[in-house]
A tleap script that builds the chain and sets N, CA, C and O, in Angstrom:
source leaprc.protein.ff14SB
mol = sequence {
  NMET LYS GLY THR ASN LEU GLY GLU PHE GLU
  GLU LEU VAL LEU LEU THR ILE ALA ALA LEU
  VAL ASN ASP ALA TYR SER VAL ALA VAL CYS
  ASP GLU LEU GLU LYS HIE THR GLY ARG VAL
  ALA LYS LEU GLY VAL VAL HIE ALA VAL LEU
  ASN ARG LEU GLU GLU LYS GLY LEU VAL LYS
  SER ARG MET GLY GLU SER THR ASN ALA ARG
  GLY GLY LYS ARG LYS ARG TYR TYR GLU VAL
  THR HIE ALA GLY LYS ILE ALA LEU THR HIE
  ALA LYS ASP VAL ARG GLU SER LEU TRP ARG
  ILE ILE PRO GLY PHE ASN LEU GLU GLY LEU
  CILE
}
set mol.1.N position { 80.969 102.632 94.069 }
set mol.1.CA position { 81.686 101.377 94.026 }
set mol.1.C position { 80.868 100.388 93.207 }
set mol.1.O position { 79.644 100.330 93.318 }
set mol.2.N position { 81.557 99.621 92.394 }
set mol.2.CA position { 80.932 98.587 91.590 }
set mol.2.C position { 80.449 97.460 92.504 }
set mol.2.O position { 80.755 97.472 93.696 }
set mol.3.N position { 79.704 96.491 91.974 }
set mol.3.CA position { 79.175 95.386 92.774 }
set mol.3.C position { 80.220 94.717 93.639 }
set mol.3.O position { 81.388 94.622 93.262 }
set mol.4.N position { 79.796 94.256 94.797 }
set mol.4.CA position { 80.749 93.639 95.729 }
set mol.4.C position { 80.567 92.140 95.845 }
set mol.4.O position { 81.226 91.515 96.676 }
set mol.5.N position { 79.692 91.535 95.038 }
set mol.5.CA position { 79.578 90.084 95.074 }
set mol.5.C position { 80.897 89.464 94.653 }
set mol.5.O position { 81.534 89.911 93.699 }
set mol.6.N position { 81.300 88.424 95.379 }
set mol.6.CA position { 82.578 87.775 95.101 }
set mol.6.C position { 82.375 86.429 94.424 }
set mol.6.O position { 81.562 85.617 94.865 }
set mol.7.N position { 83.119 86.202 93.354 }
set mol.7.CA position { 83.198 84.872 92.785 }
set mol.7.C position { 84.170 84.059 93.621 }
set mol.7.O position { 84.887 84.614 94.453 }
set mol.8.N position { 84.201 82.745 93.407 }
set mol.8.CA position { 85.073 81.885 94.211 }
set mol.8.C position { 86.540 82.295 94.092 }
set mol.8.O position { 87.235 82.421 95.100 }
set mol.9.N position { 87.010 82.504 92.861 }
set mol.9.CA position { 88.424 82.830 92.684 }
set mol.9.C position { 88.729 84.227 93.219 }
set mol.9.O position { 89.809 84.454 93.764 }
set mol.10.N position { 87.794 85.162 93.070 }
set mol.10.CA position { 87.988 86.494 93.649 }
set mol.10.C position { 88.133 86.392 95.165 }
set mol.10.O position { 88.981 87.052 95.765 }
set mol.11.N position { 87.296 85.559 95.773 }
set mol.11.CA position { 87.371 85.375 97.219 }
set mol.11.C position { 88.723 84.791 97.625 }
set mol.11.O position { 89.325 85.236 98.601 }
set mol.12.N position { 89.196 83.799 96.879 }
set mol.12.CA position { 90.500 83.197 97.185 }
set mol.12.C position { 91.629 84.219 97.048 }
set mol.12.O position { 92.534 84.267 97.881 }
set mol.13.N position { 91.573 85.028 96.002 }
set mol.13.CA position { 92.614 86.055 95.803 }
set mol.13.C position { 92.550 87.071 96.935 }
set mol.13.O position { 93.586 87.459 97.475 }
set mol.14.N position { 91.365 87.499 97.296 }
set mol.14.CA position { 91.209 88.473 98.377 }
set mol.14.C position { 91.706 87.913 99.711 }
set mol.14.O position { 92.376 88.614 100.470 }
set mol.15.N position { 91.383 86.662 99.995 }
set mol.15.CA position { 91.885 86.012 101.214 }
set mol.15.C position { 93.408 85.920 101.195 }
set mol.15.O position { 94.060 86.107 102.222 }
set mol.16.N position { 93.966 85.634 100.032 }
set mol.16.CA position { 95.417 85.520 99.901 }
set mol.16.C position { 96.091 86.862 100.144 }
set mol.16.O position { 97.120 86.928 100.816 }
set mol.17.N position { 95.522 87.928 99.605 }
set mol.17.CA position { 96.069 89.267 99.841 }
set mol.17.C position { 96.055 89.573 101.334 }
set mol.17.O position { 97.034 90.084 101.877 }
set mol.18.N position { 94.953 89.264 101.990 }
set mol.18.CA position { 94.850 89.500 103.438 }
set mol.18.C position { 95.910 88.704 104.191 }
set mol.18.O position { 96.513 89.208 105.139 }
set mol.19.N position { 96.138 87.458 103.769 }
set mol.19.CA position { 97.112 86.599 104.450 }
set mol.19.C position { 98.551 87.072 104.228 }
set mol.19.O position { 99.391 86.937 105.118 }
set mol.20.N position { 98.836 87.618 103.059 }
set mol.20.CA position { 100.194 88.056 102.747 }
set mol.20.C position { 100.534 89.408 103.372 }
set mol.20.O position { 101.698 89.809 103.383 }
set mol.21.N position { 99.549 90.096 103.881 }
set mol.21.CA position { 99.681 91.382 104.567 }
set mol.21.C position { 100.442 92.390 103.703 }
set mol.21.O position { 99.881 92.902 102.734 }
set mol.22.N position { 101.688 92.685 104.022 }
set mol.22.CA position { 102.449 93.721 103.310 }
set mol.22.C position { 103.252 93.187 102.128 }
set mol.22.O position { 103.982 93.948 101.493 }
set mol.23.N position { 103.135 91.905 101.821 }
set mol.23.CA position { 103.925 91.320 100.741 }
set mol.23.C position { 103.019 90.778 99.625 }
set mol.23.O position { 103.375 89.819 98.940 }
set mol.24.N position { 101.859 91.395 99.453 }
set mol.24.CA position { 100.885 90.912 98.472 }
set mol.24.C position { 101.094 91.608 97.122 }
set mol.24.O position { 100.559 92.690 96.882 }
set mol.25.N position { 101.869 90.979 96.259 }
set mol.25.CA position { 102.004 91.425 94.870 }
set mol.25.C position { 101.661 90.223 94.001 }
set mol.25.O position { 101.588 89.103 94.508 }
set mol.26.N position { 101.454 90.422 92.736 }
set mol.26.CA position { 100.846 89.404 91.871 }
set mol.26.C position { 101.547 88.046 91.901 }
set mol.26.O position { 100.877 87.020 92.020 }
set mol.27.N position { 102.857 88.014 91.796 }
set mol.27.CA position { 103.570 86.729 91.782 }
set mol.27.C position { 103.435 86.028 93.131 }
set mol.27.O position { 103.242 84.813 93.180 }
set mol.28.N position { 103.534 86.776 94.218 }
set mol.28.CA position { 103.376 86.188 95.553 }
set mol.28.C position { 101.964 85.638 95.734 }
set mol.28.O position { 101.782 84.592 96.357 }
set mol.29.N position { 100.961 86.338 95.192 }
set mol.29.CA position { 99.584 85.865 95.271 }
set mol.29.C position { 99.455 84.543 94.520 }
set mol.29.O position { 98.850 83.598 95.027 }
set mol.30.N position { 100.021 84.471 93.315 }
set mol.30.CA position { 99.991 83.225 92.529 }
set mol.30.C position { 100.637 82.080 93.294 }
set mol.30.O position { 100.071 80.991 93.385 }
set mol.31.N position { 101.815 82.324 93.839 }
set mol.31.CA position { 102.548 81.282 94.573 }
set mol.31.C position { 101.764 80.804 95.788 }
set mol.31.O position { 101.687 79.602 96.044 }
set mol.32.N position { 101.188 81.729 96.530 }
set mol.32.CA position { 100.447 81.381 97.749 }
set mol.32.C position { 99.162 80.615 97.400 }
set mol.32.O position { 98.793 79.662 98.087 }
set mol.33.N position { 98.492 81.040 96.335 }
set mol.33.CA position { 97.291 80.329 95.896 }
set mol.33.C position { 97.612 78.887 95.529 }
set mol.33.O position { 96.898 77.964 95.923 }
set mol.34.N position { 98.682 78.699 94.779 }
set mol.34.CA position { 99.071 77.347 94.373 }
set mol.34.C position { 99.427 76.504 95.595 }
set mol.34.O position { 99.069 75.329 95.669 }
set mol.35.N position { 100.126 77.100 96.540 }
set mol.35.CA position { 100.540 76.397 97.758 }
set mol.35.C position { 99.332 75.910 98.560 }
set mol.35.O position { 99.340 74.792 99.075 }
set mol.36.N position { 98.305 76.735 98.666 }
set mol.36.CA position { 97.165 76.398 99.522 }
set mol.36.C position { 96.039 75.660 98.802 }
set mol.36.O position { 95.283 74.927 99.439 }
set mol.37.N position { 95.915 75.840 97.492 }
set mol.37.CA position { 94.809 75.204 96.768 }
set mol.37.C position { 95.240 74.038 95.902 }
set mol.37.O position { 94.420 73.201 95.525 }
set mol.38.N position { 96.534 73.980 95.584 }
set mol.38.CA position { 97.011 72.951 94.668 }
set mol.38.C position { 96.683 73.265 93.215 }
set mol.38.O position { 96.982 72.473 92.321 }
set mol.39.N position { 96.067 74.422 92.979 }
set mol.39.CA position { 95.727 74.853 91.625 }
set mol.39.C position { 96.781 75.826 91.123 }
set mol.39.O position { 97.234 76.703 91.859 }
set mol.40.N position { 97.168 75.663 89.859 }
set mol.40.CA position { 98.102 76.609 89.256 }
set mol.40.C position { 97.325 77.890 88.946 }
set mol.40.O position { 96.312 77.863 88.248 }
set mol.41.N position { 97.813 78.995 89.470 }
set mol.41.CA position { 97.173 80.290 89.232 }
set mol.41.C position { 97.981 81.027 88.168 }
set mol.41.O position { 99.127 81.409 88.402 }
set mol.42.N position { 97.378 81.221 87.005 }
set mol.42.CA position { 98.074 81.921 85.919 }
set mol.42.C position { 98.150 83.407 86.239 }
set mol.42.O position { 97.183 84.019 86.693 }
set mol.43.N position { 99.323 83.966 85.990 }
set mol.43.CA position { 99.581 85.356 86.328 }
set mol.43.C position { 98.586 86.303 85.647 }
set mol.43.O position { 98.110 87.249 86.273 }
set mol.44.N position { 98.274 86.058 84.386 }
set mol.44.CA position { 97.333 86.923 83.676 }
set mol.44.C position { 95.950 86.904 84.286 }
set mol.44.O position { 95.280 87.935 84.349 }
set mol.45.N position { 95.519 85.738 84.737 }
set mol.45.CA position { 94.204 85.607 85.375 }
set mol.45.C position { 94.209 86.343 86.715 }
set mol.45.O position { 93.255 87.047 87.046 }
set mol.46.N position { 95.286 86.177 87.480 }
set mol.46.CA position { 95.384 86.859 88.776 }
set mol.46.C position { 95.409 88.369 88.571 }
set mol.46.O position { 94.776 89.102 89.331 }
set mol.47.N position { 96.129 88.847 87.556 }
set mol.47.CA position { 96.152 90.291 87.264 }
set mol.47.C position { 94.744 90.796 86.963 }
set mol.47.O position { 94.348 91.853 87.454 }
set mol.48.N position { 93.991 90.054 86.166 }
set mol.48.CA position { 92.625 90.459 85.829 }
set mol.48.C position { 91.759 90.536 87.081 }
set mol.48.O position { 90.973 91.470 87.239 }
set mol.49.N position { 91.903 89.551 87.976 }
set mol.49.CA position { 91.123 89.546 89.214 }
set mol.49.C position { 91.549 90.701 90.120 }
set mol.49.O position { 90.699 91.357 90.724 }
set mol.50.N position { 92.844 90.955 90.220 }
set mol.50.CA position { 93.327 92.074 91.035 }
set mol.50.C position { 92.744 93.394 90.529 }
set mol.50.O position { 92.311 94.231 91.321 }
set mol.51.N position { 92.734 93.573 89.217 }
set mol.51.CA position { 92.160 94.797 88.636 }
set mol.51.C position { 90.668 94.897 88.944 }
set mol.51.O position { 90.167 95.968 89.285 }
set mol.52.N position { 89.962 93.770 88.819 }
set mol.52.CA position { 88.526 93.752 89.089 }
set mol.52.C position { 88.246 94.058 90.564 }
set mol.52.O position { 87.326 94.815 90.877 }
set mol.53.N position { 89.031 93.476 91.462 }
set mol.53.CA position { 88.860 93.738 92.900 }
set mol.53.C position { 89.133 95.208 93.215 }
set mol.53.O position { 88.472 95.800 94.068 }
set mol.54.N position { 90.105 95.787 92.526 }
set mol.54.CA position { 90.404 97.202 92.758 }
set mol.54.C position { 89.260 98.076 92.220 }
set mol.54.O position { 88.887 99.063 92.853 }
set mol.55.N position { 88.709 97.716 91.063 }
set mol.55.CA position { 87.566 98.455 90.512 }
set mol.55.C position { 86.368 98.392 91.453 }
set mol.55.O position { 85.621 99.363 91.577 }
set mol.56.N position { 86.186 97.256 92.114 }
set mol.56.CA position { 85.084 97.088 93.059 }
set mol.56.C position { 85.349 97.799 94.384 }
set mol.56.O position { 84.448 97.907 95.215 }
set mol.57.N position { 86.569 98.284 94.590 }
set mol.57.CA position { 86.914 98.960 95.835 }
set mol.57.C position { 87.249 98.019 96.969 }
set mol.57.O position { 87.272 98.425 98.130 }
set mol.58.N position { 87.512 96.746 96.639 }
set mol.58.CA position { 87.796 95.746 97.670 }
set mol.58.C position { 89.280 95.648 98.003 }
set mol.58.O position { 89.647 95.143 99.064 }
set mol.59.N position { 90.125 96.125 97.111 }
set mol.59.CA position { 91.561 96.227 97.367 }
set mol.59.C position { 92.036 97.584 96.867 }
set mol.59.O position { 91.392 98.219 96.032 }
set mol.60.N position { 93.164 98.008 97.388 }
set mol.60.CA position { 93.845 99.185 96.848 }
set mol.60.C position { 95.285 98.789 96.614 }
set mol.60.O position { 95.802 97.875 97.255 }
set mol.61.N position { 95.926 99.480 95.695 }
set mol.61.CA position { 97.297 99.120 95.364 }
set mol.61.C position { 98.214 100.330 95.497 }
set mol.61.O position { 97.782 101.482 95.480 }
set mol.62.N position { 99.477 100.018 95.629 }
set mol.62.CA position { 100.523 101.043 95.672 }
set mol.62.C position { 101.754 100.480 95.000 }
set mol.62.O position { 101.952 99.266 94.965 }
set mol.63.N position { 102.564 101.344 94.476 }
set mol.63.CA position { 103.799 100.912 93.829 }
set mol.63.C position { 104.923 100.876 94.857 }
set mol.63.O position { 105.094 101.803 95.649 }
set mol.64.N position { 105.693 99.774 94.826 }
set mol.64.CA position { 106.853 99.647 95.700 }
set mol.64.C position { 108.054 100.341 95.069 }
set mol.64.O position { 107.953 100.939 93.998 }
set mol.65.N position { 109.161 100.253 95.735 }
set mol.65.CA position { 110.403 100.844 95.217 }
set mol.65.C position { 110.975 99.976 94.099 }
set mol.65.O position { 110.739 98.768 94.060 }
set mol.66.N position { 111.718 100.591 93.202 }
set mol.66.CA position { 112.372 99.816 92.148 }
set mol.66.C position { 113.551 99.055 92.749 }
set mol.66.O position { 114.192 99.513 93.694 }
set mol.67.N position { 113.818 97.879 92.174 }
set mol.67.CA position { 114.926 97.055 92.679 }
set mol.67.C position { 115.804 96.613 91.513 }
set mol.67.O position { 115.339 96.470 90.382 }
set mol.68.N position { 117.071 96.402 91.810 }
set mol.68.CA position { 117.996 95.906 90.788 }
set mol.68.C position { 117.615 94.499 90.352 }
set mol.68.O position { 117.775 94.140 89.185 }
set mol.69.N position { 117.108 93.698 91.297 }
set mol.69.CA position { 116.733 92.316 90.999 }
set mol.69.C position { 115.655 92.255 89.920 }
set mol.69.O position { 115.553 91.257 89.207 }
set mol.70.N position { 114.860 93.300 89.795 }
set mol.70.CA position { 113.791 93.329 88.800 }
set mol.70.C position { 114.145 94.267 87.649 }
set mol.70.O position { 113.264 94.702 86.907 }
set mol.71.N position { 115.424 94.577 87.501 }
set mol.71.CA position { 115.841 95.456 86.411 }
set mol.71.C position { 115.276 96.857 86.539 }
set mol.71.O position { 115.008 97.517 85.534 }
set mol.72.N position { 115.097 97.309 87.756 }
set mol.72.CA position { 114.576 98.652 87.996 }
set mol.72.C position { 113.062 98.743 87.995 }
set mol.72.O position { 112.503 99.814 88.232 }
set mol.73.N position { 112.390 97.624 87.730 }
set mol.73.CA position { 110.919 97.639 87.733 }
set mol.73.C position { 110.386 97.632 89.158 }
set mol.73.O position { 111.000 97.079 90.071 }
set mol.74.N position { 109.248 98.250 89.319 }
set mol.74.CA position { 108.614 98.324 90.635 }
set mol.74.C position { 107.483 97.303 90.729 }
set mol.74.O position { 106.815 97.010 89.737 }
set mol.75.N position { 107.275 96.766 91.929 }
set mol.75.CA position { 106.167 95.851 92.174 }
set mol.75.C position { 104.943 96.660 92.590 }
set mol.75.O position { 105.059 97.690 93.253 }
set mol.76.N position { 103.769 96.175 92.190 }
set mol.76.CA position { 102.512 96.758 92.662 }
set mol.76.C position { 102.014 95.888 93.816 }
set mol.76.O position { 101.748 94.699 93.641 }
set mol.77.N position { 101.892 96.491 94.985 }
set mol.77.CA position { 101.427 95.792 96.181 }
set mol.77.C position { 99.946 96.078 96.415 }
set mol.77.O position { 99.453 97.171 96.134 }
set mol.78.N position { 99.262 95.080 96.929 }
set mol.78.CA position { 97.821 95.182 97.164 }
set mol.78.C position { 97.519 95.002 98.641 }
set mol.78.O position { 98.214 94.279 99.355 }
set mol.79.N position { 96.460 95.680 99.083 }
set mol.79.CA position { 95.961 95.464 100.441 }
set mol.79.C position { 94.439 95.495 100.411 }
set mol.79.O position { 93.828 96.179 99.590 }
set mol.80.N position { 93.850 94.743 101.319 }
set mol.80.CA position { 92.400 94.650 101.415 }
set mol.80.C position { 91.875 95.928 102.058 }
set mol.80.O position { 92.381 96.365 103.091 }
set mol.81.N position { 90.862 96.519 101.442 }
set mol.81.CA position { 90.234 97.718 101.992 }
set mol.81.C position { 89.199 97.325 103.049 }
set mol.81.O position { 88.926 96.144 103.262 }
set mol.82.N position { 88.641 98.320 103.691 }
set mol.82.CA position { 87.568 98.072 104.662 }
set mol.82.C position { 86.400 97.378 103.967 }
set mol.82.O position { 85.825 96.433 104.507 }
set mol.83.N position { 86.052 97.846 102.775 }
set mol.83.CA position { 84.959 97.221 102.013 }
set mol.83.C position { 85.307 95.771 101.673 }
set mol.83.O position { 84.426 94.912 101.656 }
set mol.84.N position { 86.576 95.494 101.405 }
set mol.84.CA position { 87.021 94.133 101.118 }
set mol.84.C position { 86.884 93.232 102.332 }
set mol.84.O position { 86.494 92.071 102.211 }
set mol.85.N position { 87.205 93.767 103.497 }
set mol.85.CA position { 87.057 92.996 104.741 }
set mol.85.C position { 85.591 92.683 104.997 }
set mol.85.O position { 85.253 91.579 105.425 }
set mol.86.N position { 84.724 93.651 104.737 }
set mol.86.CA position { 83.284 93.431 104.913 }
set mol.86.C position { 82.807 92.358 103.942 }
set mol.86.O position { 82.051 91.467 104.329 }
set mol.87.N position { 83.240 92.433 102.687 }
set mol.87.CA position { 82.835 91.444 101.677 }
set mol.87.C position { 83.306 90.046 102.056 }
set mol.87.O position { 82.558 89.081 101.898 }
set mol.88.N position { 84.540 89.921 102.554 }
set mol.88.CA position { 85.052 88.618 102.982 }
set mol.88.C position { 84.268 88.076 104.170 }
set mol.88.O position { 83.932 86.892 104.208 }
set mol.89.N position { 83.981 88.924 105.124 }
set mol.89.CA position { 83.224 88.507 106.302 }
set mol.89.C position { 81.823 88.060 105.903 }
set mol.89.O position { 81.309 87.064 106.413 }
set mol.90.N position { 81.212 88.805 104.990 }
set mol.90.CA position { 79.874 88.441 104.510 }
set mol.90.C position { 79.912 87.088 103.801 }
set mol.90.O position { 79.048 86.243 104.037 }
set mol.91.N position { 80.903 86.874 102.939 }
set mol.91.CA position { 81.025 85.601 102.220 }
set mol.91.C position { 81.207 84.448 103.206 }
set mol.91.O position { 80.615 83.384 103.031 }
set mol.92.N position { 82.013 84.653 104.226 }
set mol.92.CA position { 82.237 83.629 105.258 }
set mol.92.C position { 80.934 83.336 106.001 }
set mol.92.O position { 80.589 82.175 106.222 }
set mol.93.N position { 80.218 84.382 106.384 }
set mol.93.CA position { 78.960 84.207 107.108 }
set mol.93.C position { 77.934 83.441 106.274 }
set mol.93.O position { 77.247 82.560 106.790 }
set mol.94.N position { 77.830 83.774 104.995 }
set mol.94.CA position { 76.882 83.089 104.108 }
set mol.94.C position { 77.234 81.616 104.001 }
set mol.94.O position { 76.363 80.754 104.118 }
set mol.95.N position { 78.525 81.324 103.774 }
set mol.95.CA position { 78.955 79.927 103.679 }
set mol.95.C position { 78.648 79.160 104.963 }
set mol.95.O position { 78.122 78.049 104.914 }
set mol.96.N position { 78.976 79.751 106.106 }
set mol.96.CA position { 78.744 79.081 107.385 }
set mol.96.C position { 77.262 78.853 107.632 }
set mol.96.O position { 76.882 77.799 108.142 }
set mol.97.N position { 76.414 79.820 107.281 }
set mol.97.CA position { 74.978 79.643 107.511 }
set mol.97.C position { 74.422 78.542 106.617 }
set mol.97.O position { 73.531 77.802 107.034 }
set mol.98.N position { 74.928 78.424 105.408 }
set mol.98.CA position { 74.489 77.346 104.518 }
set mol.98.C position { 74.980 75.985 105.012 }
set mol.98.O position { 74.238 75.004 104.966 }
set mol.99.N position { 76.215 75.923 105.480 }
set mol.99.CA position { 76.738 74.661 106.020 }
set mol.99.C position { 75.902 74.188 107.201 }
set mol.99.O position { 75.645 72.993 107.352 }
set mol.100.N position { 75.477 75.139 108.043 }
set mol.100.CA position { 74.709 74.785 109.246 }
set mol.100.C position { 73.358 74.162 108.925 }
set mol.100.O position { 72.839 73.386 109.728 }
set mol.101.N position { 72.779 74.480 107.778 }
set mol.101.CA position { 71.448 73.948 107.475 }
set mol.101.C position { 71.479 72.673 106.634 }
set mol.101.O position { 70.422 72.136 106.302 }
set mol.102.N position { 72.649 72.184 106.289 }
set mol.102.CA position { 72.745 70.937 105.528 }
set mol.102.C position { 72.564 69.761 106.487 }
set mol.102.O position { 73.356 69.586 107.413 }
set mol.103.N position { 71.529 68.960 106.270 }
set mol.103.CA position { 71.297 67.813 107.162 }
set mol.103.C position { 72.474 66.827 107.129 }
set mol.103.O position { 73.002 66.507 106.064 }
set mol.104.N position { 72.863 66.360 108.298 }
set mol.104.CA position { 73.909 65.356 108.381 }
set mol.104.C position { 75.331 65.893 108.373 }
set mol.104.O position { 76.285 65.121 108.467 }
set mol.105.N position { 75.481 67.207 108.261 }
set mol.105.CA position { 76.813 67.799 108.277 }
set mol.105.C position { 76.978 68.567 109.579 }
set mol.105.O position { 76.214 69.487 109.872 }
set mol.106.N position { 77.974 68.184 110.349 }
set mol.106.CA position { 78.292 68.860 111.580 }
set mol.106.C position { 79.713 69.350 111.438 }
set mol.106.O position { 80.645 68.546 111.451 }
set mol.107.N position { 79.903 70.662 111.300 }
set mol.107.CA position { 81.237 71.215 111.060 }
set mol.107.C position { 82.239 70.805 112.122 }
set mol.107.O position { 83.386 70.493 111.802 }
set mol.108.N position { 81.823 70.800 113.391 }
set mol.108.CA position { 82.761 70.448 114.464 }
set mol.108.C position { 83.173 68.975 114.346 }
set mol.108.O position { 84.323 68.635 114.620 }
set mol.109.N position { 82.253 68.110 113.945 }
set mol.109.CA position { 82.553 66.700 113.829 }
set mol.109.C position { 83.407 66.340 112.624 }
set mol.109.O position { 83.988 65.255 112.573 }
set mol.110.N position { 83.487 67.249 111.648 }
set mol.110.CA position { 84.252 66.985 110.432 }
set mol.110.C position { 85.715 67.389 110.551 }
set mol.110.O position { 86.551 66.950 109.762 }
set mol.111.N position { 86.017 68.208 111.517 }
set mol.111.CA position { 87.379 68.739 111.617 }
set mol.111.C position { 88.247 67.838 112.449 }
set mol.111.O position { 89.428 68.125 112.644 }
savepdb mol mol.pdb
quit
């Protein structure tokens, strides 16, 4: 497996795939990212990240059934692998440990 370090956008895409469960395909990922971050996610950029995450072994993909609505084209669906879950958990743990050592920041008091 290639390196498992996550960039910020890779982490957001991976979290989005996990949140979408069985409906994680590229357009849905873009829409969900925009909804939660307020950032426009370009389809080409998301495709590149999805490919990179799959190369790293953090997601796996499968082809869905063809539909008339898509002119017979099939959607590629993504799901987080076990390695992807470990990478997300590690990223969360690192962030939380860094937040805890920042003087004057109390996570419970900020929420």
